[in-house]
MDAnalysis code that builds the backbone (N, CA, C; Angstrom):
import MDAnalysis as mda
import numpy as np

u = mda.Universe.empty(426, n_residues=142, atom_resindex=np.repeat(np.arange(142), 3), trajectory=True)
u.add_TopologyAttr("name", ["N", "CA", "C"] * 142)
u.add_TopologyAttr("resid", np.arange(1, 143))
u.add_TopologyAttr("resname", ["VAL", "HIS", "VAL", "LYS", "VAL", "LEU", "PHE", "SER", "THR", "SER", "ASP", "LEU", "ARG", "ASN", "TRP", "LYS", "GLU", "SER", "ALA", "GLY", "LEU", "TYR", "GLN", "GLY", "ASN", "PRO", "GLU", "LYS", "VAL", "TYR", "GLN", "ALA", "PHE", "GLN", "ILE", "ILE", "ALA", "GLU", "ASN", "HIS", "ASN", "PRO", "ASP", "TRP", "LYS", "ASP", "MET", "GLN", "VAL", "LEU", "LEU", "ASN", "THR", "LEU", "PHE", "LEU", "PRO", "GLU", "GLU", "LYS", "ARG", "MET", "VAL", "LEU", "GLU", "LYS", "ALA", "GLN", "GLU", "GLU", "ASN", "THR", "ARG", "LEU", "ASN", "THR", "ARG", "ASP", "SER", "LEU", "ASP", "PRO", "PHE", "MET", "PRO", "VAL", "GLN", "GLU", "PRO", "ASP", "TRP", "ASN", "PRO", "ASN", "THR", "GLY", "THR", "GLY", "ARG", "LEU", "MET", "ILE", "LYS", "GLN", "TYR", "GLN", "GLN", "LEU", "ILE", "LEU", "HIS", "GLY", "VAL", "LYS", "HIS", "GLY", "VAL", "PRO", "ARG", "PRO", "ARG", "ASN", "LEU", "ALA", "LYS", "LEU", "TYR", "GLN", "VAL", "THR", "GLN", "GLY", "LYS", "ASN", "GLU", "ASP", "PRO", "SER", "ALA", "PHE", "CYS", "GLU"])
u.atoms.positions = np.array([
    [-17.089, -18.306, -14.889],
    [-16.593, -18.894, -13.983],
    [-14.993, -18.352, -13.852],
    [-14.871, -18.087, -12.339],
    [-13.511, -17.576, -12.239],
    [-12.407, -18.560, -12.059],
    [-11.269, -18.688, -12.810],
    [-10.398, -19.668, -12.767],
    [-8.975, -18.871, -11.965],
    [-8.450, -19.463, -10.955],
    [-7.515, -18.946, -10.394],
    [-6.152, -19.341, -10.910],
    [-5.298, -18.449, -11.257],
    [-4.017, -18.776, -11.685],
    [-3.024, -18.213, -10.589],
    [-2.223, -19.291, -10.214],
    [-1.215, -18.863, -9.225],
    [-0.131, -17.730, -9.678],
    [0.498, -16.899, -8.722],
    [1.737, -16.532, -9.318],
    [2.902, -17.221, -9.402],
    [3.473, -17.103, -10.319],
    [4.947, -17.914, -10.491],
    [5.777, -17.082, -9.728],
    [6.968, -17.898, -9.359],
    [8.173, -17.453, -8.547],
    [8.777, -16.094, -9.448],
    [8.873, -16.461, -10.652],
    [9.477, -15.586, -11.702],
    [8.638, -14.402, -11.735],
    [7.346, -14.556, -11.731],
    [6.456, -13.195, -11.752],
    [6.972, -12.400, -10.686],
    [6.720, -13.057, -9.503],
    [6.819, -12.086, -7.974],
    [8.139, -11.361, -8.299],
    [9.447, -12.260, -8.408],
    [10.778, -11.930, -8.716],
    [10.914, -10.566, -9.667],
    [9.974, -10.771, -10.720],
    [10.214, -9.552, -11.825],
    [9.572, -8.350, -11.232],
    [8.468, -8.606, -10.634],
    [7.361, -7.409, -10.107],
    [8.404, -6.682, -8.831],
    [8.931, -7.512, -8.200],
    [9.798, -6.602, -7.083],
    [10.908, -6.042, -7.654],
    [11.640, -6.602, -8.876],
    [12.602, -5.975, -9.431],
    [12.177, -4.655, -9.875],
    [11.244, -4.650, -11.067],
    [10.544, -3.303, -11.497],
    [10.009, -2.532, -10.500],
    [9.355, -3.062, -9.401],
    [8.715, -1.979, -8.477],
    [9.884, -1.036, -7.804],
    [10.948, -1.922, -7.363],
    [11.972, -1.200, -6.704],
    [11.547, -0.872, -5.283],
    [12.110, -0.208, -4.608],
    [12.027, -0.193, -3.139],
    [10.977, 0.958, -2.941],
    [10.039, 0.597, -1.800],
    [8.760, 1.215, -1.703],
    [9.195, 2.507, -1.086],
    [10.204, 2.687, 0.065],
    [10.191, 4.070, 0.383],
    [11.250, 4.976, -0.273],
    [11.728, 4.456, -1.254],
    [12.865, 5.145, -2.231],
    [11.911, 5.822, -3.485],
    [10.610, 5.069, -3.847],
    [9.811, 5.468, -4.803],
    [8.315, 4.904, -4.748],
    [7.737, 5.390, -3.657],
    [6.508, 4.841, -3.461],
    [5.317, 4.770, -4.602],
    [5.358, 6.020, -5.251],
    [4.504, 6.067, -6.435],
    [4.503, 4.878, -7.438],
    [5.926, 4.608, -7.795],
    [6.383, 3.495, -8.838],
    [5.757, 2.225, -8.094],
    [5.988, 1.852, -7.085],
    [5.315, 0.647, -6.209],
    [4.215, 0.620, -6.437],
    [3.527, 2.011, -5.997],
    [1.847, 1.874, -6.164],
    [1.426, 1.466, -7.701],
    [2.146, 2.168, -8.729],
    [1.799, 1.821, -10.044],
    [2.035, 0.380, -10.265],
    [3.016, -0.298, -9.920],
    [3.302, -1.556, -10.139],
    [2.157, -2.548, -9.487],
    [1.765, -1.934, -8.185],
    [0.892, -2.867, -7.576],
    [-0.525, -2.841, -8.152],
    [-1.139, -1.596, -8.666],
    [-2.109, -1.298, -9.397],
    [-2.146, -2.260, -10.541],
    [-1.146, -1.831, -11.389],
    [-1.392, -2.800, -12.635],
    [-1.520, -4.333, -12.402],
    [-0.793, -4.871, -11.427],
    [-0.915, -6.170, -10.898],
    [-2.385, -6.637, -10.640],
    [-2.938, -5.790, -9.524],
    [-4.249, -5.758, -9.266],
    [-5.469, -5.946, -10.417],
    [-4.982, -4.713, -11.295],
    [-6.129, -4.792, -12.319],
    [-5.675, -6.048, -13.446],
    [-4.581, -6.445, -13.568],
    [-4.432, -7.596, -14.746],
    [-4.739, -8.864, -14.095],
    [-4.393, -9.299, -12.989],
    [-4.827, -10.375, -12.247],
    [-5.743, -10.762, -11.317],
    [-6.315, -9.438, -10.782],
    [-7.311, -9.672, -9.918],
    [-7.355, -10.665, -8.854],
    [-6.154, -10.257, -7.975],
    [-5.790, -11.094, -6.783],
    [-6.763, -11.294, -5.777],
    [-7.008, -12.398, -5.130],
    [-7.860, -12.703, -4.088],
    [-7.153, -12.250, -2.934],
    [-7.648, -12.533, -1.414],
    [-7.074, -12.128, -0.471],
    [-5.571, -12.825, 0.037],
    [-5.717, -14.155, -0.498],
    [-4.445, -14.766, -0.220],
    [-3.285, -14.129, -1.392],
    [-3.757, -13.908, -2.396],
    [-2.784, -13.409, -3.312],
    [-2.091, -11.900, -3.000],
    [-3.141, -11.277, -2.697],
    [-2.823, -9.895, -1.959],
    [-1.573, -10.051, -0.826],
    [-1.747, -11.224, 0.157],
    [-0.889, -11.458, 1.030],
    [0.619, -11.865, 0.450],
    [0.510, -12.384, -0.546],
    [1.823, -12.919, -1.424],
    [2.300, -11.578, -1.702],
    [1.603, -10.872, -2.849],
    [2.223, -9.718, -3.235],
    [2.693, -8.653, -2.114],
    [1.991, -8.295, -0.967],
    [2.611, -7.511, 0.314],
    [3.838, -8.258, 0.708],
    [3.830, -9.452, 1.157],
    [5.230, -10.417, 1.563],
    [6.143, -9.907, 0.447],
    [5.970, -9.944, -0.591],
    [7.014, -10.046, -1.909],
    [7.433, -8.373, -2.064],
    [6.535, -7.321, -2.338],
    [7.082, -6.277, -2.619],
    [7.450, -5.481, -1.376],
    [7.171, -5.724, -0.047],
    [7.464, -4.887, 0.821],
    [8.102, -5.557, 2.084],
    [8.899, -4.451, 2.651],
    [9.587, -4.877, 4.034],
    [8.353, -5.320, 4.978],
    [8.730, -5.908, 6.087],
    [7.780, -6.096, 7.085],
    [7.067, -4.629, 7.763],
    [8.120, -3.918, 7.887],
    [7.685, -2.249, 8.600],
    [6.877, -1.762, 7.340],
    [7.131, -1.676, 6.114],
    [6.283, -1.288, 5.034],
    [4.960, -1.754, 4.998],
    [5.088, -3.249, 5.097],
    [3.660, -3.892, 5.109],
    [2.841, -3.312, 6.197],
    [3.244, -3.349, 7.247],
    [2.441, -2.838, 8.406],
    [1.781, -1.409, 8.013],
    [2.741, -0.497, 7.615],
    [1.990, 0.654, 7.435],
    [1.300, 0.544, 6.453],
    [1.116, -0.156, 5.331],
    [0.156, -0.222, 4.062],
    [-0.865, -0.665, 4.749],
    [-1.042, -1.881, 5.684],
    [-2.010, -2.203, 6.129],
    [-2.922, -1.321, 7.260],
    [-1.949, -0.602, 7.836],
    [-2.404, 0.481, 8.694],
    [-3.464, 1.371, 8.092],
    [-2.900, 2.225, 6.990],
    [-3.420, 2.941, 6.028],
    [-4.786, 2.390, 5.407],
    [-4.779, 1.271, 5.127],
    [-5.815, 0.594, 4.618],
    [-6.946, 0.207, 5.596],
    [-6.333, 0.006, 6.867],
    [-7.642, -0.126, 7.793],
    [-8.075, 1.303, 8.074],
    [-7.432, 2.262, 8.193],
    [-7.721, 3.341, 8.530],
    [-8.735, 3.912, 7.169],
    [-8.608, 3.495, 6.039],
    [-9.359, 4.114, 4.944],
    [-10.856, 3.157, 5.182],
    [-10.479, 1.934, 5.616],
    [-11.716, 0.709, 5.767],
    [-12.788, 1.622, 7.016],
    [-12.129, 1.903, 7.866],
    [-12.818, 2.485, 8.880],
    [-13.581, 3.800, 8.607],
    [-12.828, 4.733, 7.987],
    [-13.786, 5.785, 7.236],
    [-14.916, 5.628, 6.145],
    [-14.636, 4.448, 5.332],
    [-15.609, 4.532, 4.281],
    [-16.877, 3.418, 4.799],
    [-16.614, 2.633, 6.049],
    [-17.280, 1.254, 6.221],
    [-17.756, 1.822, 7.824],
    [-18.054, 2.941, 8.287],
    [-18.411, 3.143, 9.570],
    [-19.544, 2.454, 10.138],
    [-20.541, 2.321, 9.252],
    [-21.846, 1.936, 9.717],
    [-22.177, 0.192, 9.574],
    [-20.876, -0.306, 8.696],
    [-21.075, -1.693, 8.735],
    [-19.834, -2.332, 9.755],
    [-19.847, -3.771, 10.043],
    [-18.907, -4.106, 10.598],
    [-17.574, -4.105, 9.735],
    [-16.801, -3.709, 10.321],
    [-15.178, -3.467, 9.651],
    [-14.575, -4.665, 9.136],
    [-14.680, -5.858, 9.975],
    [-13.831, -7.134, 9.879],
    [-14.225, -7.748, 8.623],
    [-15.391, -7.594, 7.981],
    [-15.416, -8.476, 6.466],
    [-14.527, -7.748, 5.548],
    [-14.210, -6.620, 5.455],
    [-13.740, -5.782, 4.667],
    [-12.169, -5.633, 4.622],
    [-11.764, -6.038, 5.999],
    [-10.080, -6.060, 6.267],
    [-9.871, -7.254, 6.993],
    [-10.201, -8.571, 6.490],
    [-9.908, -9.777, 7.653],
    [-8.445, -10.238, 7.757],
    [-7.987, -10.377, 8.839],
    [-6.741, -10.776, 9.188],
    [-6.351, -12.254, 8.957],
    [-7.495, -13.133, 8.758],
    [-7.394, -14.457, 8.084],
    [-8.181, -14.847, 6.865],
    [-7.839, -15.485, 6.172],
    [-8.291, -15.841, 4.682],
    [-9.827, -15.967, 5.026],
    [-10.406, -15.154, 4.148],
    [-11.789, -15.164, 4.214],
    [-12.448, -16.209, 3.370],
    [-13.658, -16.524, 3.232],
    [-14.322, -17.559, 2.481],
    [-15.187, -16.633, 1.421],
    [-14.320, -15.785, 0.431],
    [-14.852, -15.268, -0.749],
    [-15.057, -15.779, -1.805],
    [-16.174, -16.199, -2.334],
    [-16.105, -17.035, -3.698],
    [-16.106, -16.246, -4.885],
    [-15.116, -15.991, -5.650],
    [-15.039, -15.032, -6.756],
    [-16.052, -15.311, -7.894],
    [-16.735, -16.579, -7.558],
    [-17.937, -16.786, -8.557],
    [-19.124, -16.107, -8.331],
    [-19.463, -15.564, -7.261],
    [-20.733, -14.874, -6.679],
    [-20.376, -13.229, -6.948],
    [-21.328, -12.801, -7.057],
    [-21.402, -11.403, -7.071],
    [-20.959, -10.635, -5.733],
    [-21.144, -11.259, -4.564],
    [-20.639, -10.725, -3.455],
    [-19.240, -10.974, -2.872],
    [-19.034, -12.139, -3.450],
    [-17.514, -12.505, -3.270],
    [-16.707, -11.625, -4.235],
    [-16.840, -11.493, -5.286],
    [-16.210, -10.451, -6.232],
    [-16.135, -8.971, -5.843],
    [-17.273, -8.578, -5.098],
    [-17.418, -7.255, -4.345],
    [-16.448, -7.198, -3.610],
    [-16.425, -8.487, -2.381],
    [-15.469, -8.138, -1.386],
    [-14.036, -8.121, -1.707],
    [-13.531, -8.958, -2.787],
    [-12.463, -9.089, -3.382],
    [-12.030, -7.751, -3.788],
    [-12.882, -7.321, -4.462],
    [-12.519, -5.700, -5.145],
    [-12.307, -4.697, -4.178],
    [-13.119, -4.853, -3.119],
    [-13.270, -3.901, -1.848],
    [-11.728, -4.018, -1.401],
    [-11.376, -5.256, -1.114],
    [-10.225, -5.478, -0.336],
    [-8.781, -4.772, -1.165],
    [-8.983, -5.322, -2.575],
    [-7.887, -4.669, -3.327],
    [-7.876, -3.307, -3.322],
    [-9.128, -2.568, -3.435],
    [-9.192, -1.148, -3.408],
    [-8.700, -0.753, -2.007],
    [-8.813, -1.260, -0.915],
    [-8.440, -0.734, 0.380],
    [-6.709, -0.773, 0.548],
    [-6.341, -1.972, -0.017],
    [-4.921, -2.302, -0.107],
    [-4.182, -1.222, -0.927],
    [-4.701, -1.055, -2.350],
    [-4.338, 0.024, -3.085],
    [-4.074, 1.227, -2.320],
    [-5.170, 1.635, -1.621],
    [-5.098, 3.113, -0.942],
    [-3.986, 3.084, 0.150],
    [-3.912, 1.726, 0.935],
    [-2.670, 1.828, 1.858],
    [-1.407, 1.799, 1.278],
    [-1.081, 1.167, -0.025],
    [-0.070, 1.316, -0.798],
    [0.259, 2.652, -1.162],
    [-0.701, 3.477, -1.773],
    [-0.621, 4.790, -2.110],
    [-0.357, 5.676, -1.045],
    [-1.104, 5.584, 0.259],
    [-0.568, 6.446, 1.166],
    [0.266, 6.093, 2.678],
    [0.740, 5.013, 2.398],
    [1.407, 3.987, 3.545],
    [2.494, 4.658, 3.979],
    [3.549, 5.010, 2.960],
    [4.709, 5.598, 3.463],
    [4.620, 7.023, 3.470],
    [5.277, 7.644, 4.571],
    [5.320, 9.165, 5.066],
    [5.963, 9.912, 3.713],
    [5.415, 11.117, 3.485],
    [5.942, 11.759, 2.466],
    [7.295, 12.259, 2.945],
    [8.197, 12.238, 2.242],
    [9.580, 12.669, 2.462],
    [9.550, 14.394, 2.515],
    [10.092, 15.048, 3.381],
    [10.244, 16.487, 3.651],
    [11.204, 16.766, 2.662],
    [10.787, 18.085, 2.211],
    [11.597, 18.839, 1.438],
    [13.010, 19.519, 2.138],
    [13.919, 18.949, 2.193],
    [15.215, 19.106, 2.719],
    [15.997, 20.188, 2.239],
    [15.590, 20.601, 0.740],
    [16.285, 21.619, 0.135],
    [15.825, 22.887, 0.763],
    [14.775, 23.033, 1.012],
    [14.307, 24.254, 1.966],
    [15.116, 24.663, 2.929],
    [15.537, 23.404, 3.977],
    [16.153, 23.783, 5.051],
    [17.518, 24.205, 4.766],
    [18.191, 23.553, 3.770],
    [19.399, 24.192, 3.420],
    [19.545, 25.540, 2.719],
    [18.701, 26.086, 2.387],
    [18.505, 27.522, 1.885],
    [18.471, 28.422, 3.038],
    [18.387, 28.208, 4.354],
    [18.449, 28.846, 5.534],
    [19.566, 28.982, 6.051],
    [20.366, 30.251, 5.983],
    [21.810, 30.129, 6.616],
    [21.645, 31.455, 7.755],
    [22.727, 31.152, 8.765],
    [22.789, 32.022, 9.615],
    [23.703, 32.973, 8.948],
    [23.384, 34.298, 9.205],
    [24.415, 35.434, 8.799],
    [25.449, 35.501, 9.804],
    [26.524, 36.386, 9.376],
    [27.937, 36.375, 10.133],
    [27.304, 37.250, 11.418],
    [26.512, 38.050, 11.325],
    [26.542, 38.933, 12.808],
    [25.348, 38.454, 13.390],
    [24.786, 37.332, 12.767],
    [23.518, 36.884, 13.634],
    [23.723, 35.869, 14.754],
    [22.894, 36.280, 15.737],
    [22.965, 35.391, 17.080],
    [22.413, 34.082, 16.767],
    [22.716, 32.735, 17.104],
    [22.052, 31.777, 16.657],
    [20.659, 31.735, 17.371],
    [20.605, 32.276, 18.674],
    [19.240, 32.272, 19.134],
    [18.137, 33.261, 18.285],
    [18.581, 33.950, 17.417],
    [17.655, 34.648, 16.453],
    [17.267, 33.548, 15.293],
    [17.961, 32.509, 15.204],
    [17.784, 31.731, 14.126],
    [16.336, 30.859, 14.612],
    [16.175, 30.671, 15.783],
    [14.970, 29.813, 16.432],
    [13.803, 30.874, 16.239],
    [13.824, 32.078, 16.281],
    [12.770, 32.952, 16.246],
    [11.834, 33.179, 15.030],
])
């Protein structure tokens, strides 16, 4: 029998603090999210609480977008809605099907967290390129 224990406000605050900013360190946020998912086995509603706590609205949108892309890639033969519902589904964690749906949703969201933020460009390479003294600026573009 699955017993649901709600996240406390202090849990959420501590997780947000330890995870840091998503765009500043997406890997750290991903690792924190993964640990929470593994240890607490959050259902759909808990995942919404985590998304709203750990991410800014635009970041959450990017995460959900990537999760939906992965859902489309993995589940092209099936109806996509059951795996990425926008409203709370009726998944019973005490049944095999319910547990499977919750686990699938967690994996899709984790994929979104891992791949949601665009990778930063290596600006150091840009600063390595310099214009020579006698070099025409138009030559730089070639």
